[in-house]
C-alpha positions as CSV (number, residue, x, y, z in Angstrom):
1,X,38.3,-3.6,-22.0
2,X,40.7,-5.1,-19.7
3,X,42.8,-2.7,-17.7
4,X,45.2,-1.2,-20.0
5,X,47.5,1.1,-17.8
6,X,46.6,2.6,-14.1
7,X,45.6,6.1,-13.9
8,X,48.9,7.7,-13.2
9,X,48.5,11.4,-11.3
10,X,51.2,13.8,-12.2
11,X,53.3,11.5,-14.5
12,X,53.1,11.6,-18.6
13,X,53.4,8.9,-20.9
14,X,54.8,9.2,-24.6
15,X,54.7,6.7,-27.4
16,X,58.5,5.2,-28.1
17,X,59.4,7.3,-31.4
18,X,61.7,4.1,-32.7
19,X,60.6,1.5,-33.9
20,X,59.2,-1.2,-31.7
21,X,60.9,-4.5,-32.8
22,X,60.3,-7.8,-31.0
23,X,63.4,-9.9,-29.7
24,X,61.6,-12.6,-30.3
25,X,60.3,-11.8,-33.8
26,X,56.9,-12.1,-32.7
27,X,54.6,-9.2,-34.1
28,X,53.4,-6.8,-31.5
29,X,50.7,-5.2,-33.5
30,X,52.5,-1.5,-33.1
31,X,50.9,1.2,-35.2
32,X,54.3,0.8,-37.1
33,X,54.1,-2.5,-37.7
34,X,50.2,-2.0,-39.0
35,X,51.4,1.2,-41.1
36,X,54.1,-0.8,-42.9
37,X,51.6,-3.6,-43.6
38,X,49.7,-1.1,-45.5
39,X,52.4,0.6,-47.2
40,X,54.8,-2.7,-48.2
41,X,51.0,-4.0,-49.8
42,X,50.3,-0.7,-51.4
43,X,53.9,-0.4,-52.7
44,X,53.2,-4.0,-54.1
45,X,50.7,-3.1,-55.9
46,X,52.2,0.1,-57.8
47,X,55.4,-2.2,-58.5
48,X,53.0,-4.4,-60.3
49,X,51.2,-1.9,-61.9
50,X,54.3,-0.1,-63.2
51,X,56.9,-3.0,-63.2
52,X,59.3,-0.6,-61.7
53,X,62.4,-2.4,-60.4
54,X,64.1,-2.5,-57.0
55,X,67.1,-0.4,-58.8
56,X,64.9,2.3,-60.2
57,X,62.7,2.6,-56.6
58,X,66.3,2.7,-54.9
59,X,67.3,6.1,-57.7
60,X,63.7,8.0,-56.7
61,X,64.3,11.4,-56.1
62,X,62.3,12.8,-52.3
63,X,61.7,16.1,-51.5
64,X,63.6,18.0,-49.1
65,X,62.3,18.0,-45.3
66,X,59.8,20.5,-44.0
67,X,59.2,21.4,-47.9
68,X,55.2,21.3,-49.0
69,X,53.9,19.0,-51.6
70,X,50.7,18.1,-53.2
71,X,49.5,14.6,-52.8
72,X,46.8,12.7,-54.2
73,X,45.1,10.2,-51.1
74,X,44.5,6.9,-52.5
75,X,43.3,5.1,-48.9
76,X,43.1,5.3,-45.5
77,X,45.6,3.2,-43.6
78,X,44.8,0.8,-40.4
79,X,45.9,3.6,-38.5
80,X,43.5,6.2,-39.5
81,X,46.2,8.3,-41.5
82,X,45.2,8.5,-45.4
83,X,48.1,7.5,-47.9
84,X,49.5,8.7,-50.8
85,X,51.7,7.5,-53.9
86,X,53.9,9.6,-55.7
87,X,57.4,8.2,-57.3
88,X,57.5,4.9,-55.8
89,X,57.4,6.7,-52.1
90,X,54.1,6.5,-49.6
91,X,53.4,9.2,-47.9
92,X,51.3,9.1,-44.9
93,X,49.0,12.2,-44.3
94,X,46.8,12.6,-41.3
95,X,43.1,14.0,-41.4
96,X,42.5,13.0,-45.1
97,X,40.3,10.8,-47.0
98,X,40.5,9.0,-50.4
99,X,40.0,11.0,-53.2
100,X,41.4,14.2,-51.5
101,X,44.1,16.1,-53.2
102,X,45.9,17.9,-50.7
103,X,48.9,19.9,-49.7
104,X,51.3,18.4,-47.0
105,X,54.5,19.2,-45.2
106,X,57.2,16.4,-45.1
107,X,58.3,15.9,-41.8
108,X,60.4,12.8,-42.1
109,X,61.5,10.2,-44.7
110,X,61.6,6.4,-43.6
111,X,63.9,5.7,-46.5
112,X,64.5,1.9,-45.2
113,X,60.5,1.2,-45.8
114,X,59.8,3.4,-48.6
115,X,57.8,6.1,-47.1
116,X,57.4,9.5,-45.4
117,X,55.5,11.2,-42.7
118,X,53.9,14.3,-43.4
119,X,51.9,17.3,-41.8
120,X,48.7,18.0,-43.1
121,X,48.3,21.6,-44.2
122,X,45.4,21.8,-46.7
123,X,42.7,20.8,-49.3
124,X,43.0,21.5,-52.8
125,X,40.1,19.4,-54.2
126,X,38.0,17.6,-51.6
127,X,37.0,14.0,-52.0
128,X,33.6,13.1,-51.9
129,X,33.6,11.1,-48.9
130,X,34.3,14.4,-47.2
131,X,30.7,15.3,-46.5
132,X,31.2,16.4,-42.9
133,X,32.0,19.3,-41.1
134,X,34.0,18.8,-38.0
135,X,32.4,20.0,-34.9
136,X,35.6,20.2,-32.9
137,X,37.8,23.5,-33.5
138,X,40.9,21.3,-32.8
139,X,40.4,18.6,-35.6
140,X,43.0,18.5,-38.0
141,X,45.5,19.3,-35.4
142,X,44.4,17.2,-32.0
143,X,45.9,13.8,-32.3
144,X,42.8,12.6,-30.3
145,X,40.4,11.9,-33.7
146,X,40.7,11.0,-37.4
147,X,37.6,10.9,-38.9
148,X,35.3,13.8,-37.9
149,X,35.0,15.1,-41.3
150,X,34.1,11.4,-42.8
151,X,30.7,10.3,-42.6
152,X,29.6,8.0,-40.0
153,X,28.8,4.6,-42.5
154,X,31.8,5.1,-44.0
155,X,33.5,4.9,-41.2
156,X,32.1,2.0,-40.1
157,X,32.9,0.4,-43.7
158,X,36.6,1.1,-43.1
159,X,36.6,-0.4,-39.8
160,X,35.4,-3.2,-41.2
161,X,38.4,-3.7,-43.4
162,X,41.0,-2.8,-40.6
163,X,39.5,-6.2,-39.2
164,X,40.0,-7.9,-42.6
165,X,43.5,-6.5,-43.2
166,X,44.9,-7.3,-39.8
167,X,43.5,-10.9,-40.0
168,X,45.4,-10.9,-43.8
169,X,48.8,-9.3,-42.4
170,X,49.0,-10.8,-38.7
171,X,47.3,-14.1,-38.0
172,X,49.2,-16.3,-40.4
173,X,46.2,-18.0,-41.6
174,X,44.8,-18.8,-45.1
175,X,42.3,-17.0,-46.4
176,X,39.8,-20.1,-46.6
177,X,40.7,-20.4,-42.7
178,X,38.8,-16.6,-42.0
179,X,35.6,-16.4,-42.2
180,X,33.9,-13.2,-44.0
181,X,34.1,-10.2,-41.6
182,X,30.5,-9.0,-40.4
183,X,29.9,-5.7,-41.0
184,X,30.9,-3.4,-38.1
185,X,28.4,-2.3,-35.3
186,X,28.2,1.2,-34.5
187,X,27.7,3.2,-31.2
188,X,24.7,4.7,-30.4
189,X,26.4,7.8,-29.8
190,X,28.5,9.0,-32.0
191,X,29.5,12.3,-30.1
192,X,29.3,12.6,-26.8
193,X,30.2,9.2,-25.5
194,X,33.5,9.1,-23.8
195,X,32.8,9.1,-20.0
196,X,36.7,9.1,-19.1
197,X,39.3,12.2,-20.3
198,X,42.8,12.6,-19.2
199,X,43.9,15.8,-20.4
200,X,47.6,17.3,-18.8
201,X,49.8,20.1,-18.7
202,X,53.8,20.2,-18.8
203,X,55.6,21.3,-16.2
204,X,57.1,24.9,-15.9
205,X,60.7,25.4,-17.9
206,X,63.5,25.1,-15.9
207,X,61.8,22.6,-13.4
208,X,64.1,20.1,-13.4
209,X,67.2,22.1,-13.2
210,X,64.8,24.0,-10.4
211,X,64.1,20.8,-8.5
212,X,67.8,19.9,-8.6
213,X,68.9,23.5,-7.2
214,X,66.0,22.8,-4.4
215,X,64.3,26.3,-6.0
216,X,60.2,26.3,-6.4
217,X,59.3,26.4,-9.8
218,X,58.3,29.4,-11.0
219,X,55.4,29.5,-13.7
220,X,55.5,32.1,-16.5
221,X,51.5,31.9,-16.5
222,X,49.0,29.1,-17.1
223,X,50.0,26.2,-19.9
224,X,48.6,24.6,-22.1
225,X,45.9,22.1,-20.9
226,X,44.7,19.4,-23.1
227,X,46.1,16.6,-25.4
228,X,48.9,15.8,-27.6
229,X,49.1,18.1,-31.0
230,X,49.0,15.2,-33.7
231,X,52.8,14.1,-34.6
232,X,54.5,15.8,-32.0
233,X,55.0,16.2,-28.3
234,X,53.6,19.4,-27.8
235,X,50.6,19.7,-25.6
236,X,47.5,22.2,-26.9
237,X,45.5,24.0,-25.0
238,X,41.6,22.9,-25.5
239,X,39.3,24.1,-24.0
240,X,36.3,21.6,-24.3
241,X,36.2,17.9,-26.4
242,X,32.9,17.3,-28.3
243,X,33.4,13.4,-27.8
244,X,33.2,13.6,-24.2
245,X,30.1,13.4,-22.1
246,X,28.0,16.2,-21.1
247,X,29.2,15.6,-17.4
248,X,32.8,15.0,-18.3
249,X,32.8,18.5,-20.7
250,X,31.6,20.6,-17.7
251,X,34.1,18.7,-15.4
252,X,36.9,19.6,-17.7
253,X,35.8,23.4,-17.5
254,X,36.0,23.3,-14.0
255,X,39.5,21.6,-13.6
256,X,40.6,23.9,-16.1
257,X,39.6,27.1,-14.1
258,X,40.7,25.1,-11.0
259,X,44.4,24.7,-12.6
260,X,44.6,28.0,-13.3
261,X,43.7,29.5,-10.3
262,X,46.1,27.1,-8.1
263,X,49.0,26.6,-10.7
264,X,51.4,27.8,-8.0
265,X,50.5,24.7,-6.0
266,X,52.2,22.6,-8.7
267,X,55.9,22.0,-9.0
268,X,55.7,19.8,-12.1
269,X,53.3,19.0,-15.0
270,X,50.4,16.5,-14.3
271,X,47.6,14.4,-15.9
272,X,44.0,15.1,-14.9
273,X,41.3,12.7,-14.3
274,X,37.6,14.0,-15.6
275,X,35.5,10.4,-15.1
276,X,31.7,10.5,-14.9
277,X,29.8,8.7,-12.3
278,X,26.2,7.8,-12.4
279,X,23.3,7.8,-9.6
280,X,20.3,6.3,-9.9
281,X,17.4,8.0,-8.4
282,X,13.4,7.8,-8.4
283,X,11.8,9.5,-11.0
284,X,10.3,12.1,-8.7
285,X,9.4,15.4,-10.3
286,X,10.8,13.9,-13.8
287,X,14.3,14.6,-15.2
288,X,13.9,18.1,-15.6
289,X,14.1,18.2,-11.4
290,X,18.2,17.3,-11.8
291,X,18.6,18.5,-15.7
292,X,21.0,21.4,-14.5
293,X,22.5,23.0,-11.8
294,X,24.9,22.5,-8.7
295,X,24.6,19.7,-5.9
296,X,27.6,20.4,-3.1
297,X,29.3,22.3,-5.8
298,X,29.4,19.9,-8.4
299,X,27.7,20.3,-11.9
300,X,25.1,17.8,-12.3
301,X,23.6,16.3,-15.6
302,X,20.3,14.5,-15.5
303,X,19.6,11.5,-18.3
304,X,16.0,9.5,-18.4
305,X,17.1,6.2,-17.1
306,X,13.3,4.4,-17.5
307,X,12.1,4.1,-14.3
308,X,15.0,6.5,-12.9
309,X,16.6,9.6,-13.2
310,X,20.4,9.1,-13.9
311,X,22.2,12.0,-12.1
312,X,25.7,12.2,-13.9
313,X,28.9,14.1,-12.2
314,X,32.2,14.4,-12.8
315,X,34.7,12.9,-10.6
316,X,38.4,13.9,-10.7
317,X,39.8,11.9,-7.5
318,X,41.2,8.7,-8.5
319,X,40.8,6.9,-5.7
320,X,37.1,7.9,-5.4
321,X,34.5,5.3,-6.3
322,X,32.8,6.1,-10.0
323,X,29.5,4.1,-10.5
324,X,28.3,2.8,-14.0
325,X,25.1,1.2,-15.1
326,X,24.9,-1.1,-17.9
327,X,21.5,-2.3,-18.9
328,X,20.6,-3.5,-15.3
329,X,23.8,-4.2,-13.9
330,X,25.7,-1.7,-11.5
331,X,29.7,-1.3,-11.6
332,X,31.5,0.4,-9.2
333,X,35.2,1.0,-9.3
334,X,38.1,3.1,-8.2
335,X,37.7,6.2,-10.7
336,X,41.5,6.1,-11.7
337,X,41.0,2.3,-12.6
338,X,40.3,0.7,-16.1
339,X,36.7,0.5,-16.8
340,X,35.1,0.9,-20.7
341,X,34.8,4.4,-21.9
342,X,31.8,4.1,-24.0
343,X,28.9,2.6,-22.0
344,X,26.6,3.7,-24.9
345,X,27.6,0.7,-27.0
346,X,28.2,-2.0,-23.9
347,X,24.6,-3.4,-24.2
348,X,24.5,-4.3,-27.9
349,X,28.4,-6.1,-26.8
350,X,26.9,-8.1,-23.9
351,X,24.0,-9.1,-26.3
352,X,25.8,-9.9,-29.3
353,X,28.5,-11.7,-27.1
354,X,25.0,-13.6,-25.2
355,X,23.6,-14.8,-28.8
356,X,27.1,-16.0,-30.1
357,X,29.4,-17.2,-27.6
358,X,27.1,-20.6,-27.2
359,X,27.1,-22.8,-30.1
360,X,23.9,-23.0,-32.2
361,X,21.6,-25.8,-31.1
362,X,21.8,-28.8,-33.6
363,X,19.0,-31.5,-35.0
364,X,18.0,-34.1,-32.7
365,X,17.8,-37.1,-34.8
366,X,15.6,-39.1,-32.6
367,X,12.8,-36.2,-32.1
368,X,13.6,-34.1,-34.8
369,X,13.9,-31.0,-32.6
370,X,16.8,-28.4,-31.8
371,X,18.9,-30.1,-28.6
372,X,20.2,-27.3,-26.3
373,X,23.8,-26.4,-26.1
374,X,25.3,-28.2,-23.3
375,X,27.9,-25.4,-22.0
376,X,26.9,-24.1,-18.7
377,X,30.5,-23.0,-17.5
378,X,32.4,-19.7,-18.1
379,X,36.1,-18.6,-17.2
380,X,36.6,-14.9,-18.1
381,X,40.1,-14.2,-17.7
382,X,41.7,-10.9,-17.8
383,X,38.5,-10.4,-15.8
384,X,39.5,-6.9,-14.5
385,X,36.3,-5.7,-12.1
386,X,34.4,-8.3,-13.5
387,X,32.2,-6.5,-16.3
388,X,31.7,-9.9,-18.7
389,X,31.7,-12.4,-15.8
390,X,28.6,-10.1,-14.0
391,X,26.8,-9.5,-17.6
392,X,27.2,-12.9,-18.9
393,X,26.2,-14.5,-15.5
394,X,22.9,-15.3,-16.1
395,X,24.1,-17.3,-19.6
396,X,25.8,-19.7,-17.4
397,X,25.4,-21.8,-14.3
398,X,28.9,-21.5,-13.1
399,X,31.1,-18.3,-13.7
400,X,34.7,-17.4,-12.5
401,X,36.7,-14.5,-13.3
402,X,40.6,-14.5,-13.3
403,X,43.0,-11.3,-13.1
404,X,46.4,-10.8,-11.8
405,X,45.5,-7.7,-9.6
406,X,44.1,-8.1,-6.6
407,X,42.1,-4.9,-6.8
408,X,40.5,-5.9,-9.5
409,X,39.4,-9.1,-8.0
410,X,38.3,-6.9,-4.9
411,X,36.4,-4.6,-7.5
412,X,34.6,-7.8,-9.3
413,X,33.7,-9.5,-5.9
414,X,32.2,-6.3,-4.8
415,X,30.5,-5.8,-7.9
416,X,29.1,-9.4,-7.7
417,X,27.6,-8.5,-4.4
418,X,26.1,-5.6,-5.6
419,X,24.2,-7.5,-8.7
420,X,22.9,-10.5,-6.3
421,X,24.9,-12.6,-7.9
422,X,25.2,-16.1,-5.4
423,X,28.8,-17.1,-4.4
424,X,28.3,-20.5,-5.3
425,X,28.0,-20.1,-9.0
426,X,29.9,-16.7,-9.6
427,X,33.6,-16.8,-8.1
428,X,36.8,-14.8,-8.6
429,X,40.4,-15.8,-8.0
430,X,43.7,-13.4,-8.5
431,X,46.1,-15.4,-10.3
432,X,49.3,-14.9,-12.8
433,X,48.4,-15.1,-16.3
434,X,50.7,-17.6,-17.2
435,X,49.6,-20.0,-14.6
436,X,46.1,-19.0,-14.9
437,X,44.3,-22.4,-15.3
438,X,46.4,-24.0,-12.4
439,X,43.8,-22.3,-10.2
440,X,40.5,-24.1,-12.3
441,X,39.2,-27.0,-10.7
442,X,38.4,-29.0,-13.7
443,X,35.8,-31.0,-12.3
444,X,33.7,-27.9,-11.9
445,X,34.8,-26.8,-15.1
446,X,35.4,-29.8,-17.7
447,X,36.7,-28.1,-21.1
448,X,33.9,-29.8,-23.1
449,X,31.1,-27.9,-20.8
450,X,33.2,-24.4,-20.7
451,X,33.4,-21.3,-22.7
452,X,36.7,-19.3,-22.1
453,X,35.8,-15.3,-22.8
454,X,39.4,-13.6,-23.2
455,X,40.0,-10.0,-23.1
456,X,43.5,-8.9,-22.6
457,X,45.4,-5.3,-22.9
458,X,46.5,-4.1,-26.3
459,X,49.4,-6.3,-26.1
460,X,47.3,-9.2,-26.8
461,X,48.5,-12.7,-24.9
462,X,51.7,-14.2,-24.9
463,X,52.6,-17.7,-26.0
464,X,52.7,-19.0,-22.7
465,X,49.1,-18.3,-22.0
466,X,47.7,-19.4,-25.7
467,X,49.3,-23.0,-24.8
468,X,48.0,-23.0,-21.5
469,X,44.6,-22.4,-23.1
470,X,45.8,-25.2,-25.8
471,X,46.3,-27.7,-23.5
472,X,42.9,-26.9,-21.2
473,X,41.0,-26.8,-24.4
474,X,37.8,-25.0,-23.7
475,X,34.9,-26.2,-26.2
476,X,34.7,-22.5,-27.4
477,X,36.1,-19.2,-27.2
478,X,35.5,-15.4,-27.3
479,X,38.2,-13.2,-27.6
480,X,37.5,-9.4,-27.2
481,X,39.9,-6.9,-28.1
482,X,41.1,-3.6,-28.6
483,X,43.7,-4.3,-30.9
484,X,42.8,-6.6,-33.7
485,X,46.0,-6.9,-35.0
486,X,47.4,-8.8,-31.7
487,X,43.8,-10.5,-31.9
488,X,44.4,-11.6,-35.2
489,X,47.9,-12.9,-34.2
490,X,46.9,-14.8,-31.0
491,X,43.8,-16.3,-32.8
492,X,46.0,-17.8,-35.5
493,X,48.0,-19.7,-33.0
494,X,45.1,-21.0,-31.6
495,X,43.7,-21.9,-34.8
496,X,47.2,-23.4,-36.5
497,X,49.1,-24.2,-33.2
498,X,52.4,-23.6,-31.7
499,X,55.6,-25.3,-32.0
500,X,56.1,-27.6,-28.5
501,X,58.6,-26.1,-26.2
502,X,61.4,-28.7,-25.9
503,X,61.2,-32.1,-25.7
504,X,59.0,-33.0,-22.4
505,X,55.9,-30.8,-24.1
506,X,53.1,-32.7,-25.8
507,X,53.1,-31.9,-29.2
508,X,49.8,-33.0,-30.0
509,X,48.5,-30.5,-27.1
510,X,50.0,-27.5,-29.2
511,X,48.4,-28.3,-32.6
512,X,45.4,-25.9,-33.5
513,X,42.8,-26.8,-31.9
514,X,40.1,-24.4,-33.2
515,X,38.5,-22.7,-36.1
516,X,36.9,-19.4,-36.3
517,X,32.9,-19.2,-36.1
518,X,32.3,-15.3,-36.7
519,X,34.2,-12.3,-36.8
520,X,32.8,-8.5,-36.2
521,X,34.4,-5.4,-35.0
522,X,32.3,-3.0,-32.9
523,X,32.7,0.7,-32.7
524,X,33.6,1.6,-29.3
525,X,35.7,5.4,-30.7
526,X,33.7,6.9,-33.1
527,X,35.7,9.8,-34.8
528,X,38.7,7.7,-34.5
529,X,40.7,5.1,-36.4
530,X,40.1,2.6,-33.3
531,X,38.1,-0.9,-33.6
532,X,37.5,-3.0,-31.2
533,X,37.1,-6.6,-32.2
534,X,35.1,-9.8,-31.1
535,X,36.1,-13.3,-32.7
536,X,34.0,-16.2,-31.7
537,X,35.7,-19.8,-31.8
538,X,34.5,-23.5,-31.7
539,X,36.9,-26.7,-31.1
540,X,37.4,-28.3,-34.3
541,X,34.9,-31.3,-34.5
542,X,33.1,-30.0,-32.1
543,X,29.1,-30.7,-32.6
544,X,26.6,-28.1,-31.0
545,X,29.6,-26.8,-29.5
546,X,30.2,-29.8,-27.1
547,X,34.0,-31.7,-27.7
548,X,35.0,-35.0,-26.4
549,X,36.1,-34.6,-22.9
550,X,40.3,-35.4,-22.7
551,X,42.0,-36.1,-19.6
552,X,43.4,-33.6,-18.0
553,X,44.9,-36.0,-14.7
554,X,48.2,-34.6,-13.7
555,X,48.4,-31.3,-16.0
556,X,45.8,-29.0,-13.8
557,X,46.2,-28.2,-10.5
558,X,42.5,-28.1,-8.6
559,X,41.5,-25.2,-6.6
560,X,38.4,-25.7,-5.4
561,X,36.4,-22.4,-5.4
562,X,34.2,-22.0,-1.6
563,X,34.0,-18.3,-1.9
564,X,33.6,-15.0,-4.4
565,X,37.0,-14.4,-3.8
566,X,40.0,-16.9,-3.7
567,X,43.9,-15.8,-3.6
568,X,46.0,-18.3,-5.8
569,X,49.0,-19.2,-4.5
570,X,50.7,-17.4,-7.4
571,X,49.0,-14.0,-7.5
572,X,50.8,-11.2,-8.1
573,X,53.4,-12.4,-9.9
574,X,54.0,-10.7,-13.2
575,X,52.6,-11.9,-16.4
């Protein structure tokens, strides 16, 4: 849930077509790597079952590009696409279910890895799992959702398998080191949950040539406004999106009308921001008083918020301030910056972490009672606008949030003040992730009394950060991730260790210090193939979550935190 990328008005983001290969040999957890791991396992199973040789695999005949082929789907990959095997070749078919017999169109053979990308055309024989009627007319074309045809219980079970396979394929750990993955925690809302959407439209034909010639671009009509068509770079015209909240969907309609009326003002394509914002007002006259209608030209949706009415509106200015409420906490952020897009599940996530972030109490031999864990400090790495620092503040006597972005630290400091958190117990600093623990005063945050929360971007943590974390050696770690594959890689380093860098590095400090206490997925994005992972780790040999303190003299530069916001000397460096 940390910031993934900033809002980018007027620019487009495309995924690379080529496989992203790391020059260091370190797994990047990309879709290509994840798919390839599933393909290789399926091919290995087929080879064992059929006894086929490598030479037989190489001699197989493949259908021509753009031809149609009937396929029997056997499983869903961790990327959300169906997989079928035919004559030693794996076919990747989106929008399918295990047990389907489907007709697909061959798009591209990846010869070196023995799989083929296809377009889904039709279901010949439906699977027993295909029980749902998709409410979205664009499903099976739009790239946004993969699972609207599957029951929600099946989606949750599949996402548990995604976490399991991530640790099998990317952690490098033996099976005995990985605990049983808990059941996936579902979202209270399966539709109408997304508080942010960013539809886009492409520029007019010949726009680049016209700009170079100094000629105003000419639009032949209103372009398609929406999202990418699956497997292409084409933008689909999408009038409505049922996974968006009601306020966001109303905003989408309003923005589509505005673009149509003002299209000549645009000289290129653009990305539109649709961000829900909430205002809490005293419940006078009931929810119906603000249920429908317009306030200062904006569509307003009223929701019952207990003692309050929540007035939901849609913000389209990336520099405006959006407000979110999670439990009783309020969070203000620039509308274009990152904040989690499914507020309905956030109270479940924070409660789960509160219940598991501290070590379970251990029996006190002298009294026979349960002694309390002695962990009272929290460091929130990659803290963003302070969500976890604020939401978990009541669990700890002292908390510190750290982020590379000064803008995020400004928002986090403001959010702490909004929630009346005292500056002597809740602090934020801006620091480069690769020098993060140099900004920690270990006298105030002794490793044996501290838990570190990690919530990095999709690429996960780099080895430099993991080395720092191993040297610091907190008693416990809670790793939250929107990419369970890079999470598995990083947890593998924390458990198994890293090779020392050069002769000057303490080899003992790079040994694995942790064991995995629990693993569980959270379904932040129902109807899609994404799953958020929460891993809780404890130091090996820890008893009741408390480890023997080690000397950090000469290793860590102490920086005392006298105020809510401190700027470290290396703030702003690239991580």
